[in-house]
C-alpha positions, 0 to 999 in steps of 0.5 A: 772117674777122672777129674782135674783142678788147676794147681793155683789156689786163690784163698779168700785172704788173697782175694780180699787184697784184690777187692774190697771184701773179707774172708768172713763176708765171703764165707757168710754168703757163699761158704767158699774158702778157696778156689782153683784158678787156671791162670793161663789166659790162653787156656780155658774149659776145654783144657780142664776137660782134656786134663780130666780125660787124660787123668781118667785114662791114666787111672782106668785104662780102657778103649777111648773108641768105646765111648759113645758120648762126652757130656760137658756142662760149663758156664765158662765155655771157650767159645760159643761155638764150637761147643767145649765138648767137641773140643775135648 
């Protein structure tokens, strides 16, 4: 299995300085303490998917041509068309 998360971590303390909220409020409602943020506005979900595939291939070498399908689910696509999976 491969995966990737961006290096930049936004925690609730930092987020509370950006918007009117607090760590306690966020934790009590959604239970999130930190989130990984892709800071480069020129990169998107397809970049994250490509990095995940690169990590998969680095850790579990196999013939990429043996893959029949790639499934990508996201609520933050790069564009409405073409699909993020086709860009990956």
